[in-house]
All heavy atoms as an XYZ file, in Angstrom:
883
protein
N       2.124    -20.488     -3.007
C       2.287    -19.236     -3.694
C       3.302    -18.416     -2.878
O       3.349    -18.443     -1.655
C       0.959    -18.499     -3.734
C       1.106    -17.053     -4.252
S      -0.501    -16.220     -4.211
C      -0.510    -15.574     -5.805
N       4.096    -17.657     -3.577
C       5.113    -16.770     -2.972
C       4.814    -15.321     -3.406
O       4.501    -15.094     -4.611
C       6.532    -17.137     -3.388
C       6.875    -18.549     -2.964
C       7.521    -16.118     -2.891
C       8.215    -19.062     -3.489
N       4.835    -14.390     -2.474
C       4.743    -12.982     -2.797
C       5.996    -12.278     -2.243
O       6.550    -12.728     -1.263
C       3.477    -12.288     -2.315
C       3.354    -12.319     -0.794
C       2.237    -12.906     -2.965
C       2.275    -11.464     -0.269
N       6.315    -11.177     -2.875
C       7.476    -10.363     -2.410
C       6.899     -9.173     -1.599
O       5.912     -8.573     -2.046
C       8.283     -9.853     -3.565
C       8.880    -10.927     -4.482
C       9.652    -10.265     -5.628
C       9.775    -11.891     -3.687
N       7.542     -8.889     -0.502
C       7.184     -7.745      0.335
C       8.395     -6.812      0.410
O       9.500     -7.213      0.651
C       6.811     -8.191      1.727
C       6.498     -7.050      2.684
C       6.210     -7.528      4.105
O       7.117     -8.177      4.701
O       5.128     -7.278      4.551
N       8.147     -5.496      0.192
C       9.217     -4.518      0.239
C       9.829     -4.478      1.601
O       9.109     -4.492      2.643
C       8.695     -3.150     -0.199
C       9.824     -2.176     -0.369
O      10.453     -2.237     -1.461
O      10.088     -1.367      0.526
N      11.153     -4.379      1.689
C      11.834     -4.317      2.970
C      11.540     -3.004      3.730
O      11.825     -2.949      4.953
C      13.352     -4.471      2.775
O      13.790     -3.483      1.810
C      13.721     -5.845      2.338
N      10.977     -2.036      3.064
C      10.601     -0.817      3.774
C       9.292     -0.925      4.558
O       8.971     -0.056      5.355
C      10.567      0.367      2.787
C      11.931      0.761      2.264
C      11.863      1.626      1.085
N      11.409      0.845     -0.051
C      11.481      1.219     -1.298
N      11.986      2.398     -1.632
N      11.045      0.409     -2.275
N       8.593     -2.022      4.337
C       7.388     -2.298      5.167
C       7.891     -2.612      6.577
O       8.783     -3.470      6.754
C       6.602     -3.521      4.629
C       5.840     -3.265      3.387
C       4.578     -2.466      3.639
O       4.622     -1.268      3.815
N       3.439     -3.123      3.694
N       7.331     -1.932      7.546
C       7.818     -2.096      8.940
C       7.346     -3.477      9.472
O       6.181     -3.793      9.432
C       7.274     -0.982      9.802
C       7.840      0.364      9.427
C       7.284      1.503     10.290
O       6.709      1.261     11.337
N       7.472      2.698      9.828
N       8.281     -4.212      9.992
C       8.005     -5.531     10.565
C       7.104     -5.296     11.795
O       7.379     -4.464     12.630
C       9.317     -6.274     10.899
C      10.057     -6.588      9.612
C       9.043     -7.533     11.716
C      11.408     -7.197      9.792
N       6.067     -6.114     11.868
C       5.137     -6.082     13.007
C       3.954     -5.169     12.813
O       3.008     -5.239     13.574
N       3.947     -4.303     11.811
C       2.914     -3.385     11.595
C       1.825     -3.924     10.626
O       0.829     -3.296     10.360
C       3.423     -2.010     11.076
C       4.075     -1.225     12.145
C       4.158      0.200     11.690
C       3.558      1.066     12.765
N       3.425      2.422     12.427
N       2.060     -5.117     10.110
C       1.181     -5.685      9.113
C       0.731     -7.080      9.526
O       0.628     -8.026      8.726
C       1.855     -5.713      7.745
C       2.315     -4.307      7.362
N       1.459     -3.379      6.807
C       3.494     -3.709      7.502
C       2.117     -2.251      6.602
N       3.342     -2.418      7.023
N       0.413     -7.214     10.769
C       0.097     -8.521     11.407
C      -1.080     -9.188     10.727
O      -1.047    -10.403     10.426
C      -0.135     -8.336     12.880
C      -0.380     -9.584     13.648
C      -0.573     -9.382     15.114
C      -0.853    -10.651     15.825
N      -1.127    -10.478     17.238
N      -2.153     -8.433     10.492
C      -3.367     -9.047      9.900
C      -3.075     -9.648      8.506
O      -3.498    -10.732      8.185
C      -4.501     -8.023      9.772
C      -5.193     -7.722     11.110
C      -6.275     -6.616     10.890
C      -5.814     -8.955     11.723
N      -2.301     -8.871      7.696
C      -1.929     -9.376      6.366
C      -1.092    -10.659      6.474
O      -1.353    -11.643      5.796
C      -1.202     -8.323      5.586
C      -2.065     -7.257      4.998
C      -1.305     -6.295      4.104
C      -0.569     -5.363      5.003
N      -0.228     -4.056      4.491
N      -0.152    -10.616      7.361
C       0.743    -11.760      7.493
C       0.008    -12.997      8.043
O       0.264    -14.126      7.630
C       1.968    -11.410      8.354
C       2.980    -10.643      7.608
N       4.048    -11.215      6.988
C       3.027     -9.295      7.300
C       4.742    -10.283      6.339
N       4.168     -9.108      6.514
N      -0.982    -12.770      8.934
C      -1.782    -13.892      9.422
C      -2.575    -14.491      8.275
O      -2.709    -15.675      8.139
C      -2.723    -13.438     10.537
C      -1.982    -13.207     11.834
C      -2.904    -12.642     12.914
O      -4.113    -12.373     12.636
O      -2.438    -12.413     14.046
N      -3.148    -13.596      7.432
C      -3.927    -14.092      6.240
C      -3.027    -14.866      5.347
O      -3.385    -15.981      4.904
C      -4.522    -12.888      5.512
C      -5.233    -13.312      4.250
C      -6.575    -13.673      4.262
C      -4.551    -13.370      3.032
C      -7.219    -14.091      3.134
C      -5.212    -13.794      1.871
C      -6.540    -14.139      1.929
O      -7.146    -14.586      0.777
N      -1.865    -14.364      5.041
C      -0.917    -15.071      4.136
C      -0.584    -16.439      4.705
O      -0.635    -17.423      3.967
C       0.396    -14.240      3.963
C       0.192    -12.898      3.291
C       1.095    -11.870      3.568
C      -0.802    -12.654      2.375
C       0.937    -10.618      2.978
C      -0.956    -11.424      1.769
C      -0.066    -10.405      2.086
N      -0.278    -16.491      5.974
C       0.089    -17.778      6.599
C      -1.055    -18.767      6.544
O      -0.890    -19.914      6.219
C       0.527    -17.538      8.054
C       1.064    -18.790      8.712
C       1.584    -18.511     10.111
O       2.197    -17.439     10.278
O       1.346    -19.351     10.979
N      -2.296    -18.303      6.850
C      -3.476    -19.171      6.843
C      -3.783    -19.726      5.461
O      -4.423    -20.748      5.362
C      -4.672    -18.426      7.380
C      -4.595    -18.126      8.864
C      -5.686    -17.118      9.271
O      -6.527    -16.715      8.488
N      -5.683    -16.776     10.548
N      -3.384    -19.013      4.425
C      -3.671    -19.411      3.063
C      -2.455    -19.942      2.322
O      -2.439    -20.081      1.062
C      -4.292    -18.237      2.283
C      -5.661    -17.922      2.811
N      -5.891    -17.078      3.894
C      -6.900    -18.296      2.406
C      -7.141    -16.987      4.127
N      -7.774    -17.732      3.235
N      -1.396    -20.319      3.070
C      -0.228    -20.964      2.475
C       0.596    -20.029      1.585
O       1.281    -20.524      0.712
N       0.533    -18.747      1.812
C       1.281    -17.787      1.008
C       2.593    -17.466      1.729
O       2.572    -17.064      2.916
C       0.452    -16.475      0.804
C      -0.823    -16.804      0.067
C       1.288    -15.463      0.050
C      -1.837    -15.672      0.017
N       3.668    -17.723      1.065
C       5.009    -17.484      1.626
C       5.445    -16.055      1.262
O       5.348    -15.609      0.102
C       6.042    -18.487      1.092
C       7.429    -18.179      1.573
C       5.620    -19.910      1.465
N       5.926    -15.277      2.260
C       6.327    -13.898      2.034
C       7.843    -13.829      2.092
O       8.452    -14.247      3.023
C       5.758    -12.966      3.106
C       6.209    -11.520      2.911
C       4.186    -13.016      3.075
N       8.413    -13.330      0.993
C       9.880    -13.072      0.932
C      10.100    -11.581      0.907
O       9.505    -10.903      0.104
C      10.475    -13.696     -0.334
C      10.244    -15.195     -0.478
C      11.159    -15.954      0.351
C      10.976    -17.471      0.095
N      11.899    -18.249      0.837
N      10.960    -11.107      1.817
C      11.229     -9.684      1.862
C      12.403     -9.302      0.966
O      13.437     -9.985      0.982
C      11.514     -9.249      3.334
C      10.264     -9.344      4.172
C      10.489     -8.972      5.614
N      11.112     -7.701      5.855
C      10.446     -6.544      5.906
N       9.140     -6.511      5.682
N      11.101     -5.391      6.145
N      12.202     -8.265      0.172
C      13.268     -7.793     -0.726
C      12.920     -6.320     -1.052
O      11.797     -5.884     -0.864
C      13.327     -8.637     -2.004
O      14.483     -8.233     -2.740
C      12.092     -8.494     -2.869
N      13.893     -5.611     -1.549
C      13.631     -4.200     -1.947
C      12.895     -4.243     -3.289
O      13.369     -4.850     -4.229
C      14.928     -3.409     -2.074
C      14.695     -1.922     -2.342
C      15.964     -1.157     -2.118
C      15.828      0.333     -2.223
N      14.871      0.907     -3.094
N      11.781     -3.568     -3.319
C      10.961     -3.487     -4.547
C      11.159     -2.096     -5.184
O      11.408     -1.110     -4.531
C       9.500     -3.685     -4.249
C       9.102     -5.074     -3.689
C       7.598     -5.124     -3.426
C       9.538     -6.199     -4.598
N      11.057     -2.094     -6.523
C      11.188     -0.831     -7.243
C      10.071      0.124     -6.932
O      10.278      1.305     -6.723
C      11.268     -1.173     -8.775
C      11.486     -0.011     -9.673
C      10.673      0.396    -10.665
C      12.567      0.908     -9.683
N      11.164      1.468    -11.327
C      12.391      1.819    -10.725
C      13.735      1.022     -8.907
C      13.243      2.863    -11.031
C      14.625      2.051     -9.263
C      14.368      2.938    -10.249
N       8.807     -0.432     -6.874
C       7.652      0.346     -6.492
C       6.734     -0.515     -5.649
O       6.760     -1.753     -5.797
C       6.882      0.895     -7.696
C       7.707      1.932     -8.483
C       6.363     -0.160     -8.594
N       5.896      0.090     -4.855
C       4.877     -0.631     -4.092
C       5.431     -1.438     -2.912
O       6.613     -1.364     -2.600
N       4.462     -2.137     -2.299
C       4.782     -2.942     -1.115
C       4.760     -4.438     -1.348
O       5.449     -5.167     -0.635
C       3.770     -2.613     -0.004
C       3.790     -1.135      0.411
O       4.864     -0.549      0.470
O       2.695     -0.552      0.675
N       3.972     -4.872     -2.334
C       3.815     -6.336     -2.594
C       3.757     -6.546     -4.105
O       3.200     -5.748     -4.861
C       2.539     -6.877     -1.961
C       2.550     -6.755     -0.451
C       1.926     -5.651      0.155
C       3.132     -7.723      0.341
C       1.993     -5.546      1.547
C       3.212     -7.576      1.713
C       2.614     -6.515      2.292
O       2.628     -6.367      3.688
N       4.307     -7.688     -4.519
C       4.202     -8.124     -5.899
C       4.510     -9.639     -6.031
O       4.884    -10.277     -4.958
C       5.157     -7.343     -6.809
O       4.815     -7.594     -8.193
C       6.628     -7.651     -6.564
N       4.368    -10.196     -7.180
C       4.712    -11.565     -7.406
C       6.146    -11.656     -7.915
O       6.552    -10.824     -8.711
C       3.792    -12.197     -8.416
C       2.320    -12.295     -7.979
C       1.467    -12.751     -9.145
C       2.148    -13.217     -6.808
N       6.879    -12.669     -7.518
C       8.284    -12.826     -8.041
C       8.304    -13.162     -9.504
O       9.268    -12.845    -10.191
C       8.872    -13.924     -7.169
C       7.709    -14.689     -6.632
C       6.574    -13.699     -6.544
N       7.248    -13.808     -9.976
C       7.248    -14.274    -11.396
C       6.685    -13.257    -12.369
O       6.812    -13.394    -13.564
C       6.418    -15.566    -11.514
O       5.109    -15.313    -11.004
C       7.081    -16.681    -10.747
N       5.983    -12.185    -11.832
C       5.364    -11.177    -12.718
C       5.282     -9.887    -11.925
O       4.292     -9.711    -11.177
C       4.021    -11.625    -13.200
C       3.361    -10.600    -14.103
O       3.980     -9.577    -14.447
O       2.180    -10.821    -14.466
N       6.203     -9.003    -12.077
C       6.202     -7.759    -11.319
C       5.583     -6.590    -12.100
O       5.830     -5.428    -11.810
C       7.602     -7.448    -10.856
C       8.107     -8.477     -9.865
C       9.479     -8.193     -9.301
O       9.879     -7.043     -9.179
N      10.210     -9.236     -8.950
N       4.761     -6.944    -13.104
C       4.104     -5.917    -13.873
C       2.937     -5.270    -13.135
O       2.381     -4.243    -13.519
C       3.607     -6.437    -15.196
O       2.606     -7.414    -15.006
N       2.521     -5.889    -12.023
C       1.508     -5.346    -11.143
C       2.052     -5.332     -9.725
O       2.556     -6.365     -9.283
C       0.167     -6.176    -11.172
C      -0.834     -5.621    -10.179
C      -0.401     -6.207    -12.580
N       1.992     -4.208     -9.073
C       2.437     -4.093     -7.705
C       1.335     -3.427     -6.860
O       0.571     -2.653     -7.367
C       3.716     -3.196     -7.585
S       5.162     -3.936     -8.382
N       1.285     -3.806     -5.598
C       0.309     -3.269     -4.659
C       1.028     -2.348     -3.697
O       2.008     -2.724     -3.103
C      -0.373     -4.407     -3.860
C      -0.893     -5.543     -4.747
C      -1.451     -3.819     -2.957
C      -2.000     -5.105     -5.698
N       0.521     -1.101     -3.585
C       1.031     -0.176     -2.616
C      -0.044      0.007     -1.521
O      -1.138      0.458     -1.855
C       1.355      1.171     -3.286
C       2.073      2.114     -2.342
O       2.794      1.651     -1.426
O       1.908      3.331     -2.509
N       0.224     -0.465     -0.313
C      -0.778     -0.403      0.747
C      -0.718      0.907      1.506
O       0.345      1.415      1.791
C      -0.647     -1.579      1.717
O       0.679     -1.604      2.227
C      -0.929     -2.924      0.996
N      -1.912      1.384      1.867
C      -2.053      2.549      2.720
C      -2.932      2.129      3.922
O      -3.940      1.525      3.718
C      -2.702      3.735      1.969
C      -1.926      4.173      0.741
C      -0.582      4.658      1.100
C       0.221      5.043     -0.149
N       1.631      5.252      0.109
N      -2.503      2.451      5.124
C      -3.259      2.052      6.296
C      -4.615      2.665      6.326
O      -5.601      2.078      6.784
C      -2.468      2.429      7.559
C      -3.217      2.134      8.851
C      -3.422      0.842      9.232
C      -3.752      3.179      9.581
C      -4.139      0.573     10.382
C      -4.463      2.894     10.721
C      -4.620      1.611     11.143
N      -4.733      3.911      5.844
C      -6.016      4.658      5.891
C      -6.099      5.675      4.827
O      -5.090      5.963      4.122
C      -6.101      5.339      7.267
O      -5.151      6.380      7.360
N      -7.247      6.275      4.662
C      -7.413      7.359      3.715
C      -6.555      8.539      4.187
O      -6.028      9.298      3.353
C      -8.840      7.795      3.628
C      -9.740      6.911      2.757
C     -11.180      7.362      2.830
C      -9.239      6.917      1.298
N      -6.399      8.732      5.479
C      -5.566      9.831      5.975
C      -4.123      9.678      5.509
O      -3.460     10.649      5.147
C      -5.627      9.920      7.506
C      -6.965     10.236      8.042
C      -7.541     11.575      7.492
O      -6.835     12.416      7.008
N      -8.851     11.708      7.582
N      -3.596      8.428      5.484
C      -2.226      8.220      4.975
C      -2.171      8.575      3.490
O      -1.206      9.223      3.045
C      -1.788      6.754      5.184
C      -0.386      6.505      4.739
C       0.100      5.084      4.879
O      -0.640      4.237      5.429
O       1.230      4.835      4.397
N      -3.150      8.160      2.698
C      -3.185      8.515      1.320
C      -3.245     10.009      1.102
O      -2.553     10.580      0.286
C      -4.353      7.789      0.593
C      -4.476      8.065     -0.904
C      -3.237      7.673     -1.655
C      -5.731      7.362     -1.456
N      -4.094     10.665      1.873
C      -4.242     12.109      1.762
C      -2.897     12.762      2.129
O      -2.471     13.726      1.448
C      -5.339     12.641      2.706
C      -6.735     12.200      2.134
C      -5.276     14.159      2.869
C      -7.882     12.329      3.104
N      -2.235     12.283      3.117
C      -0.928     12.794      3.493
C       0.083     12.645      2.358
O       0.882     13.555      2.089
C      -0.427     12.110      4.746
O       0.889     12.509      5.082
N       0.053     11.487      1.673
C       0.978     11.250      0.569
C       0.687     12.189     -0.612
O       1.593     12.538     -1.322
C       0.872      9.831      0.085
C       1.587      8.825      1.003
O       2.309      9.265      1.894
O       1.345      7.621      0.814
N      -0.557     12.621     -0.756
C      -0.920     13.457     -1.893
C      -0.788     14.946     -1.522
O      -0.413     15.740     -2.377
C      -2.357     13.140     -2.346
C      -2.857     14.127     -3.372
C      -2.448     11.709     -2.867
N      -1.081     15.313     -0.291
C      -1.251     16.746      0.069
C      -0.220     17.258      1.087
O      -0.465     18.326      1.645
C      -2.655     16.962      0.606
S      -3.934     16.527     -0.536
N       0.875     16.578      1.316
C       1.777     17.109      2.358
C       3.243     17.019      1.802
O       3.445     16.805      0.604
C       1.654     16.252      3.606
O       2.302     14.990      3.432
N       4.154     17.108      2.693
C       5.569     17.066      2.334
C       5.945     15.719      1.697
O       6.956     15.600      1.050
C       6.449     17.328      3.544
C       6.333     16.294      4.625
C       7.138     16.618      5.847
C       6.940     15.562      6.894
N       7.652     15.862      8.121
N       5.092     14.696      1.894
C       5.359     13.382      1.296
C       4.963     13.336     -0.193
O       5.229     12.349     -0.887
C       4.580     12.303      2.042
C       4.901     12.249      3.484
N       6.087     11.818      3.989
C       4.148     12.623      4.538
C       6.092     11.900      5.265
N       4.951     12.378      5.687
N       4.354     14.400     -0.687
C       3.830     14.413     -2.050
C       4.909     14.086     -3.091
O       4.654     13.272     -3.975
C       3.203     15.798     -2.373
C       2.792     15.928     -3.802
N       1.672     15.331     -4.282
C       3.402     16.577     -4.843
C       1.568     15.605     -5.571
N       2.568     16.350     -5.944
N       6.080     14.727     -2.997
C       7.112     14.450     -4.001
C       7.568     13.018     -4.022
O       7.803     12.434     -5.087
C       8.303     15.402     -3.805
C       8.051     16.799     -4.320
C       7.660     16.845     -5.828
O       8.342     16.183     -6.625
O       6.683     17.576     -6.099
N       7.738     12.406     -2.870
C       8.112     11.001     -2.755
C       7.036     10.118     -3.411
O       7.391      9.192     -4.200
C       8.339     10.586     -1.280
O       9.279     11.447     -0.709
C       8.784      9.160     -1.167
N       5.783     10.345     -3.081
C       4.703      9.574     -3.652
C       4.626      9.745     -5.159
O       4.482      8.799     -5.918
C       3.401      9.980     -2.967
C       2.219      9.139     -3.366
C       2.147      7.778     -3.081
C       1.114      9.698     -3.998
C       1.064      7.015     -3.400
C       0.022      8.975     -4.329
C      -0.017      7.616     -4.046
N       4.757     10.973     -5.615
C       4.730     11.293     -7.038
C       5.865     10.566     -7.799
O       5.676     10.002     -8.871
C       4.847     12.787     -7.246
C       4.820     13.248     -8.695
C       4.931     14.780     -8.732
C       5.139     15.244    -10.171
N       5.313     16.744    -10.181
N       7.054     10.544     -7.196
C       8.195      9.879     -7.846
C       7.933      8.365     -7.993
O       8.266      7.750     -8.966
C       9.466     10.105     -6.997
C      10.042     11.487     -7.189
C      11.257     11.679     -6.331
C      11.794     13.095     -6.411
N      12.903     13.353     -5.509
N       7.294      7.779     -6.965
C       6.947      6.366     -7.020
C       5.962      6.074     -8.108
O       6.097      5.139     -8.900
C       6.454      5.847     -5.668
C       6.163      4.340     -5.758
C       5.828      3.756     -4.386
O       5.236      4.445     -3.528
O       6.162      2.553     -4.197
N       4.965      6.962     -8.254
C       3.961      6.809     -9.314
C       4.613      6.918    -10.711
O       4.323      6.140    -11.622
C       2.873      7.836     -9.180
C       1.983      7.728     -7.928
C       1.023      8.880     -7.880
C       1.252      6.398     -7.890
N       5.519      7.869    -10.822
C       6.227      8.042    -12.111
C       7.153      6.863    -12.419
O       7.238      6.413    -13.584
C       7.017      9.371    -12.101
C       6.166     10.636    -12.152
C       7.059     11.854    -11.985
C       5.391     10.705    -13.475
N       7.876      6.330    -11.399
C       8.692      5.121    -11.615
C       7.853      4.010    -12.166
O       8.274      3.256    -13.037
C       9.367      4.733    -10.328
C      10.693      5.379    -10.021
C      11.506      4.661     -8.965
N      10.817      4.236     -7.779
C      10.561      4.979     -6.768
N      10.984      6.255     -6.697
N       9.961      4.507     -5.695
N       6.665      3.802    -11.529
C       5.804      2.735    -11.989
C       5.374      2.950    -13.426
O       5.459      2.028    -14.250
C       4.569      2.616    -11.083
N       4.953      4.131    -13.742
C       4.474      4.436    -15.120
C       5.590      4.242    -16.096
O       5.384      3.609    -17.140
C       3.990      5.902    -15.163
C       3.391      6.268    -16.500
C       2.875      7.665    -16.496
C       2.352      8.028    -17.891
N       1.842      9.376    -17.948
N       6.773      4.754    -15.822
C       7.896      4.637    -16.742
C       8.391      3.223    -16.925
O       8.953      2.866    -17.960
C       9.043      5.556    -16.259
C       8.737      7.049    -16.373
C       9.699      7.957    -15.624
O      10.608      7.417    -14.911
O       9.540      9.163    -15.697
N       8.153      2.406    -15.898
C       8.573      0.995    -15.986
C       7.483      0.065    -16.481
O       7.671     -1.168    -16.548
C       8.968      0.524    -14.564
O      10.024      1.308    -14.063
N       6.312      0.650    -16.829
C       5.170     -0.178    -17.322
C       4.570     -1.040    -16.283
O       3.989     -2.069    -16.538
N       4.685     -0.578    -15.021
C       4.109     -1.311    -13.897
C       2.727     -0.715    -13.538
O       2.599      0.504    -13.366
C       5.020     -1.251    -12.665
C       6.358     -1.957    -12.972
C       4.340     -1.873    -11.435
C       7.408     -1.789    -11.905
N       1.755     -1.593    -13.374
C       0.422     -1.137    -12.913
C       0.536     -1.110    -11.397
O       0.717     -2.141    -10.751
C      -0.659     -2.103    -13.375
C      -2.027     -1.703    -12.889
C      -3.100     -2.661    -13.442
C      -4.471     -2.201    -12.986
N      -5.514     -3.026    -13.545
N       0.418      0.073    -10.787
C       0.513      0.233     -9.364
C      -0.897      0.391     -8.774
O      -1.551      1.367     -9.081
C       1.373      1.429     -9.014
C       1.693      1.625     -7.528
C       2.465      0.434     -6.990
C       2.515      2.936     -7.368
N      -1.273     -0.564     -8.012
C      -2.645     -0.532     -7.374
C      -2.435     -0.016     -5.963
O      -1.652     -0.512     -5.201
C      -3.251     -1.977     -7.290
C      -4.562     -2.000     -6.581
C      -3.329     -2.573     -8.709
N      -3.220      1.053     -5.616
C      -3.217      1.615     -4.294
C      -4.321      0.969     -3.498
O      -5.516      1.117     -3.834
C      -3.397      3.165     -4.299
C      -2.446      3.819     -5.316
C      -3.261      3.722     -2.893
C      -0.998      3.642     -5.009
N      -3.937      0.230     -2.473
C      -4.932     -0.493     -1.623
C      -5.016      0.229     -0.289
O      -4.064      0.244      0.464
C      -4.507     -1.946     -1.414
C      -5.353     -2.771     -0.494
C      -6.812     -2.915     -1.026
C      -4.712     -4.128     -0.264
N      -6.158      0.829     -0.017
C      -6.369      1.532      1.245
C      -7.076      0.631      2.209
O      -8.180      0.173      1.932
C      -7.191      2.846      1.017
C      -7.387      3.611      2.357
C      -6.498      3.736      0.033
N      -6.467      0.351      3.344
C      -6.967     -0.614      4.361
C      -7.691      0.166      5.448
O      -7.352      0.000      6.611
C      -5.838     -1.395      4.907
C      -4.926     -2.050      3.880
C      -3.714     -2.644      4.512
O      -3.721     -3.022      5.667
O      -2.708     -2.689      3.812
N      -8.674      1.005      5.098
C      -9.214      1.954      6.068
C     -10.011      1.263      7.220
O      -9.995      1.697      8.328
C     -10.066      3.003      5.381
C     -10.335      4.155      6.289
N      -9.486      5.211      6.405
C     -11.343      4.384      7.178
C      -9.976      6.057      7.307
N     -11.090      5.582      7.771
N     -10.771      0.266      6.911
C     -11.561     -0.371      7.927
C     -13.026     -0.385      7.526
O     -13.401      0.104      6.456
N     -13.830     -0.887      8.463
C     -15.257     -1.111      8.150
C     -16.111      0.144      8.243
O     -17.262      0.101      7.883
C     -15.809     -2.147      9.094
C     -15.142     -3.506      8.842
C     -15.741     -4.583      9.750
O     -16.831     -4.389     10.283
O     -15.093     -5.611      9.842
N     -15.570      1.289      8.698
C     -16.392      2.498      8.821
C     -16.611      3.163      7.463
O     -17.424      4.086      7.384
C     -15.747      3.488      9.800
C     -14.343      3.834      9.482
O     -13.649      2.998      8.913
O     -13.882      4.940      9.866
N     -15.981      2.696      6.412
C     -16.216      3.220      5.068
C     -16.788      2.135      4.202
O     -16.126      1.150      3.940
C     -14.935      3.824      4.454
C     -14.436      4.949      5.289
C     -15.173      4.243      3.004
C     -13.153      5.551      4.774
N     -18.010      2.357      3.756
C     -18.642      1.373      2.884
C     -19.063      1.981      1.540
O     -19.252      1.262      0.588
C     -19.881      0.761      3.574
C     -19.507     -0.063      4.775
C     -20.754     -0.686      5.453
C     -20.475     -1.590      6.626
N     -19.500     -1.230      7.567
N     -19.215      3.309      1.500
C     -19.651      3.992      0.291
C     -18.801      5.249      0.117
O     -18.128      5.704      1.028
C     -21.137      4.411      0.394
O     -21.260      5.444      1.355
C     -22.054      3.245      0.722
N     -18.883      5.831     -1.093
C     -18.165      7.085     -1.308
C     -18.722      8.216     -0.445
O     -17.986      9.126     -0.066
C     -18.268      7.481     -2.821
C     -17.422      6.608     -3.718
S     -15.643      6.584     -3.222
C     -15.155      8.248     -3.603
N     -20.001      8.142     -0.125
C     -20.584      9.144      0.758
C     -19.940      9.125      2.146
O     -19.748     10.152      2.776
C     -22.110      8.910      0.896
C     -22.797     10.028      1.615
C     -24.305      9.851      1.620
O     -24.812      8.995      2.350
O     -24.938     10.612      0.846
N     -19.593      7.918      2.600
C     -18.914      7.797      3.902
C     -17.551      8.529      3.891
O     -17.148      9.103      4.876
C     -18.628      6.327      4.237
C     -19.896      5.530      4.491
O     -20.967      6.127      4.795
O     -19.859      4.296      4.376
N     -16.938      8.545      2.710
C     -15.640      9.230      2.591
C     -15.857     10.791      2.771
O     -15.051     11.456      3.433
C     -14.983      8.982      1.242
C     -13.737      9.854      1.034
C     -14.624      7.498      1.084
N     -16.932     11.316      2.264
C     -17.223     12.716      2.396
C     -17.371     13.162      3.848
O     -17.044     14.301      4.186
C     -18.532     13.097      1.661
C     -18.489     12.939      0.144
C     -19.852     13.169     -0.460
C     -17.479     13.920     -0.489
N     -17.830     12.267      4.699
C     -18.108     12.621      6.073
C     -17.101     12.110      7.094
O     -17.375     12.059      8.269
C     -19.549     12.168      6.432
C     -20.602     12.870      5.618
C     -21.226     12.141      4.628
C     -20.883     14.206      5.752
C     -22.174     12.745      3.813
C     -21.836     14.809      4.942
C     -22.495     14.088      3.969
N     -15.928     11.760      6.566
C     -14.837     11.389      7.476
C     -14.477     12.564      8.382
O     -14.418     13.680      7.892
C     -13.564     10.950      6.722
C     -13.491      9.521      6.205
C     -12.221      9.382      5.438
C     -13.522      8.559      7.347
N     -14.205     12.335      9.633
C     -13.787     13.468     10.457
C     -12.435     13.967     10.013
O     -11.603     13.229      9.532
C     -13.669     12.846     11.883
C     -13.795     11.391     11.688
C     -14.312     11.103     10.350
N     -12.284     15.272     10.097
C     -10.986     15.866      9.708
C      -9.945     15.473     10.730
O     -10.219     15.392     11.914
C     -11.109     17.403      9.671
C     -12.024     17.803      8.545
C     -11.958     19.292      8.335
C     -12.928     19.600      7.274
N     -13.070     20.526      6.484
N      -8.723     15.196     10.267
C      -7.671     14.813     11.213
C      -7.311     15.956     12.123
O      -7.380     17.114     11.770
C      -6.481     14.453     10.291
C      -6.752     15.160      9.018
C      -8.240     15.287      8.885
N      -6.949     15.610     13.337
C      -6.509     16.605     14.282
C      -5.027     16.864     14.094
O      -4.271     15.990     13.687
C      -6.731     16.136     15.748
O      -6.047     14.938     15.941
C      -8.201     15.977     16.039
N      -4.614     18.080     14.316
C      -3.205     18.433     14.125
C      -2.427     17.995     15.360
O      -2.877     18.169     16.479
C      -3.040     19.964     13.918
C      -3.658     20.395     12.643
C      -3.234     21.779     12.295
C      -3.996     22.167     10.995
N      -3.228     22.932     10.140
N      -1.274     17.387     15.075
C      -0.457     16.950     16.211
C       0.825     17.724     16.297
O       1.244     18.382     15.393
C      -0.107     15.444     16.055
O       0.516     15.258     14.792
C      -1.333     14.592     16.175
């Protein structure tokens, strides 16, 4: 199987995904994608946009990144692409209640 990875994905920051792909015989080809981070070369009607954490998603929705994120969502919609947002938060979130009690991010 071959999947496409957007060239804007930072090399070296997605080690776990790449290890999984390699272990399962999935070949990753890097190219610029219209929307999202991953898709199939044979059917780009579904794309996956990965977020490292809920904090990254919140930042995309509620900060200066909002317009960029909104434009990507609109590009997907206008192109008939189903854009799946995959949040890779970790094992500390198992239920929606866990989301309610996430610690607030500290200001840097």
